[in-house]
N, C-alpha and C positions, 0 to 999 in steps of 0.2 A: 404424483402423476395422476391425472384423471383417466380412468379406464372406461372401456365400453360398459354401458349399462346392461341390465338384465335382458333387454331385447336389443336387436340390431338397430343401430342409429343410422337411418338413411339421411343422406345429405339433403338439407332443406333450404339452406340459405343461398343467395345468388353467388355465383362463382365466376372466376375468370377461366376461360377455356384455353388449354394448351394446343399447340399446333397439331393438326390431324385428328384431334379427338372427335368422336362421334357423339352427337347430342340427340335428344328425343323430345317429342311433344308432350307426352304424358308423364314424364319423369325428369327431375332436375339432374340426373346422373350424366356424366360425360366420361367416356372411356376411349382408350386407344383400341382400334379394331384388332381382331385376331385375323391376320391375313393368311389364308391357306395358299401354299405354293404348290403342293402336290398331294394328291389323295389317290391311293391305289383303288381300283374298282372293287377289290375284295374287302376293303377296310370298313368296319363298322356299318354294315348295311342298314341297320335300323336307327342309326344316329343316337345311340344311347350313351356314348362316352362323354364325360365331362372333364375338362382340364382345370386344375386349380393353380392359380398363380398369384403373385404379389408384385406387380411391376412398380419400379421406382425410377427416378431420374428427372432431368430438367423438362422432358416432354410429358411428364405426368404431373398435372397441376395439383391434384390431391391424391397422393399414393393411398391405395386401398386394395384389399384382397378382391379378387375377381374370379368368377367361374364362367368359362365359355363351353359351348358344346362343340361337337366335331364338325359342325357346319360353319363355325366361326362366329356364331351369334352369342352375345352376352346372355348369361342366365342370372347372374347375381353380382352385384358390387355393393359394398357398404363402406361408409366413411363418416368420420366426424373430425373436423379440423382440430378440435380440442384435444384429441388423444395423441396427436403427434404423428406416429407412423406405425405401420404393421409390416410383417415379413413372414415368409415361409408358411403360406397356407397349405394345409394338408388334410387328408381324411384318414383318421386312425380309429382304433377301437379303444373304448374306455367303458368299463363295467359291462362288457358284453354288447355294447351298441356302437354303431359308427358315429363318430363325432368329428367336427371341424376343429382344427388346432392352428394356432398361430402365435407369433410374438408381437407384443404391443409395447411401444415405447416412444420416447421423444426423439426428435431430429430425424436424420436420414440414416437408416441402418447400414447403408453401404458406404458411408464416408466418416472421416474423423477417426479419433483414437478408438480402438476396439474395446471400449469399456462400456459394456451394455448396462443400461439402467432401465430395464423394462420388465415385463412380466409375460410368462407363457400362459396362454389361455385356451380353454376348451369350451366349445359351443355345441348345442344339440341341433336337431333337425329343424327346430323353430328359430334358430339363430339366437337362442337365449344363452347367456353365460352360465356355464356349469361349474367351472373351477378356475382359480388362479394358481399358478405354481411359480414360486420364487426361489432363487438361489439364496442360501443362508450361510451362517457360520463365518462371517467376515468376508464373504465374497463381495465383489464390487457391483452387485446387481446382476439380474438375469440377462445374459448376452443373447443376441439373436442367432448365433451360429447353429445351435442345435436345440431341438425340442422333439424328443421321440418317446412315445409311450411304449414301455417294454412289454413285449408279447412273449408267451400267450397269456400271461397273468392279467395284463392291462390294468394294473393297480398302481404302478409307479412310472415315473418319467425321468428321462435324462435331460439335463439342461447344462449349458456352459456358462462360465463367468470369467471375468478378467478383473484383476486389480494390480495396482502398482506396489512393488515391494523393494526395499533397499537391497542392493546386490553389488558384489565385487565383479566388475566387468573388465578388469585389467587383462585377463587372458585373451580377450579378443580386441584389445587396443582401446578399451573404454576406461572410464574412471574407476578407481578403487571404491569410492563411495558413490556408486552409480545407482540407477533405478532400472528395474526389470519388470516387464509387463507379464505378470504371472497368469497363465492361461490354465483353467481348471474345468473339471466337470463334476457334477453331482447327480446321483440317483436319489430321487425324492419320492416318498410315499404321497400320492396325490391327495388322499382324503385327510391326512393328518399334517402334512408338510414336514414330516420327519425325514432327516437326511439318512439314507441307507448306506451311501458310499460317497466318499469325497476323495478326489485325486487332483494333484497339481503337477504341472510340468516342471516347476522350479525344484521340486523334491526328487524328481526321477530322471530328468533329461539334462545332460551336461551341455554347456554352451558350445562345445566343440561340434555338436551335431547341426547347428544352424547353417542355413545356406545363404543368409543375408549378412550384410555388413552394416556397421554403424553409419548413419547419415543424418541429415539435418532434422528430419521428422521423427527419428527414433534413435537419438544419439545416447540415450541413457543417462544424461546429465541432470535431468530434473524429473519430478513426478509427471510433468506434462509431456515429456518426450521419453517415455520408458522404452527400453529395448525389447522388441517383440520377437524373441528368439524362436519360438515354437509355433504359436498361432493355431490352437486347436479349432478346427472348423467342422468336425463331425465325430460322433460317437455312436457305436452300435454295440449290441450285446449278443453273445452267442448262446447256444442251448446249454452250455456248461456254466454259464454265468459270468464268463470273462468278457472284457470289453475290447472293441476294436476302435482305436483312436487315430484320427488323421491329424498330423502336424504339417500344415501347409508350408511353413518356413523351414522345415527340416527335410521335406520331400520323403517323409517316412510314415508308414502305418505301424502302430504299436499294438501288440496284444498285451493287455494289462490284466494281471491276476486279480480277481475279485476278492481274494482272501487277504492278501498282504499288500496289494498295490504294486508289486514288483513287475517289471516288464518281462514277459515270457519270451517274446521275440520281436524283431524289427523287420519290416519289409520295405526295402528301398532306402535311400539316403546314404550317409557316410558309413554306417555300421550295420548294413543289412545282414540279417541272419540267413538269408536265402540268396542263392546265385541265380541270375537270370539265364534261362536256357533258350529263349526265343527272341527274335527281333521284335522291337516295338513293345516289349512288355514293361519297360521302365516307365515311370511317371514322374511328373514335376509339378509343383504348386497345386497338388491334387485336392479334390474336394469330394465329399459325400461317399465315403467308403462304407460298404454294407456287406455283411455276410450273405452268401447265397448257398449255404450248406456248410458242412464241417470243414471243407478244404477249398472253398471257392469264394472269391471276393469280387465285387464290382466297385469301380471307382471312376470318378470323372477326372480325366487327365487334362488339366488346363493347358498343357502342351507348350505354349509360348506365353511367357508372362514376364513381368519385371517387378521391381520393388523400389519404393522410395521416390518415384517420380510422379508428377501429375501433369498429363496422363502417364500411366506406367510405360516405361521403356519396353519395347517388344524385344525380348531376347529369344531368338529362335532356337531354343533347345530342341523343340520339335516344330514342324511346320504348321501344325494345326491341333486343335483340341478334339477330343473324342471320348466316348465312353468305352471302358475296358472291362472285360471279365478275365480274372486271373485265377489260375489253379495252383495251389500250393502243395508241395510234397514235404511234409514236416520231417519225415524220416530221412530223406536224402538232402533236405535243406535246399530245395530248388523251387523255382516258380516259373510258370509259362503263361503266355497270352493264349487264351482259347477262343475269345471272341472280341471283336472290335466294332463299335457302332459309330459310323462316320456320317456327317451330314451330306446330303446331296439333293437333287431335284429342287433347284432354286436357291440352295444354301451352299455356297462354295466353301470348301474346307478352309478354315482360317483360325487365327489365334482367338482364344477366349481368355481374357486377362485375369479373370477371377470368377469364383462361385461355380455354379453348374451342378448337375445331378444325373444319376443313373438309377432308375427304379424299374424292377421287374414286376410285371403283372401277368402271371400265367404264361402264355405263349408270346407275349409282347414285352418290349422294353421301351420305356419313355426316357428320352434324354433331354435335359434342359441345359442351355449353354451359358447361363449366368449373365455375364456382361454383354454377351450377344443375346438378344431376347428371342432366341430361337427355341422351337420345340420340334423334336422328331420322334416318331414312333417306328420301331423296328420289329421285324419278325425275329424272335429269339433264336430260332434254329438256323436261319439263313443270314441273319443280320441285314436283310433287305429293308430299305426304307418303305414304309407303308403310308406315312403321312408326314408332311413337313409344313410348318407354319412359323410366322413371326408375329410377336406382339407389336402392333403398330404397322405402318406401311413397310414394304420391303425396301428400305432406304438406309444405306450404310452410314449416312451422316447422323443417324439417330442412335447408333450403337456406341458402346464405350462411354457411357455417361448420360446420354439423352433418354434411353430406355434400357433398363436391365431387369432381369428377373432371377432372384436368388436360386430357387429350385422350381422344377415343374413336376407336378403330380397329376394323377388322374383317378377317376372313379367312374361309376355308371349311375344312371338314373334309378336303377333298381336297388343299388346299394345305398346311395344317399338320396333320400326322399325329402327335398326341401319343402318345408311347410311354414312359411313366414307368418308371423302374427298380424302383420299388416294386411290390408285389403288391396285388391288390384286397383290401379290408377287409371283414370279416364280423362281425356281431353277432347273437346270438339272445336275444330277450326275449319272454317271455309267449307262446310258441308262434308267434312271427313271426321270420323270418330277414330281416336287413337287409344289403345289400351295396352298396358304392360303390368307385369306383376313381378317385382324384383325379388328373386330368390325362390320362386315357385318352380319346381322341376318337373311337375307332372301334368301341366296344362297341355291339352291336345288341341282344343278349339275354344272359341269364344262365341257366345250367343248374345245378340244385340236385341234389346226390347225397348219399347217406347210407351209413353202414356201421356195423359193430359195434365197431370198434377205432379208436384214434387214428392208426393208420398207414394205414388204407385206407377210402375212402368211394366205392365204385364202383357203387352201385345208384342209377340215375337216378330221381328222384322227379318232377321237372317242369322245364320250361323256360319262362321268362317274358321278355317284352320289357322292355328297359330303359325305365324311366319317368321318369328324371330323374337328378340327381346320386346319389340313393340310391333303390334299388329294393327293395321288400319282397315277400316271398312266404311262404306258410304253411309251417310246420315239420311239418305233419301227415304221418305216415308215417315219422318219424325212427326209426332203429334205435339211436340213442344218440350218433352223431357225424355231422357234416355238413360239406360243402365246396361252394363255388360256383365254377363255371368261367365266365369271360367269353368270349363268342363274337362274332366279326365277322358282318356280314351274309351273307357267303359260308360261314359255318360254321367258319371258322378259329379255333382256340383262341388267344386273346390272353394269357391269364393265369389264375391260379387262387388262391383264398384258402387260408389255412391250414385244417386240419381242426379243428373245434371241437366241444366236447361240448354236447349239448342238455339235459343233466341239470339 
């Protein structure tokens, strides 16, 4: 598989644009817009928030990671058709510094057998490749479901993998000489690639815990149709070193002992160690389970989902998807719902058939709705919606396949300072100058200068505030050649375009 090179590969070849995609004069990029449906007056007054997403689907001509700001404007997108696909863009810490992380691999990460054949990758603030992390020891390649750098040490990472193994499936009505899709995770030292911990569902979770049945696509009769009984889709690690594992197809969260791999307890599913004491605390087809303290877990409850149909059959186990915060009492073996984050303000509560995320950032919670390309930001204390948006237009015909987003994360311009190695781009068309700088997060304004030769443009014409991914300004006053300089809020020069003719 061809991977991203040491610097970000910006799309340079002509491309076919998908429906509703936004295009630019100064850049060949084309992206689905981030459509803001609601923004509370108190939310992000300085517009410093950045959203990190990796949209895919039939309405995404070239799937690629993207960063948007809280005004809905694109900040960065990078793509190279040769690398196949990317998934799960996030900002994490590695070696004490904020880094961008993602999965890179062939094909569509949201379709087909869940046998990942990709690589987890880390990038620095210049969008340069820092490290590749790959599942090893017989795993079937690095799968896209999880890539988390373990904190606070930030020297190792958790990845998932899938591979087909022979198995007796007769206890669930399958063949004696059947095939099982073994789902596993590994913790790997990033610097050396050494496996620190390896765990598989096949060794620890009996078939009786699955919530799915054999069907045409996963009947377990061949290596091409293995039975996906558990389907690990997230793994987290607590301060004691134990793991929180989400099994989507068992409706269960597992606490796994880091010493011997044994399951300490189960939350949800057929054999839950905890009794539910509050209404709506149960979850189904869940995703993205994360510790929020010693006895608190957040999880995205897919709510209504199906399995084995294309498109999936909606089984209304719950009427809609939501983010949930659950509190556990290990002594009494009970759990309760303490907070629930529900979409509103232009996003009607509805099923989300797969994927999704719940991430806590200080006093706010960001919820991504997976197969529904929605993003909501909530006040942690009140659960009130502060911000809601959708990747692409607010058009339900584009959901459940046309546009989806695996998880939604955020950061701020002060935490992640994007400094691309490329220069700003310029285009002059019909008396208007267009300028953009893909990946630069600190540009406050652009200064337009002109000159009489292609080697010097030192006569300042005007300075304009950056108005989005692409900023336009009048070419009036041109002496024949023009150049644009990108400036930070304090006036520092960040970069400059080539000098171009206006003839």
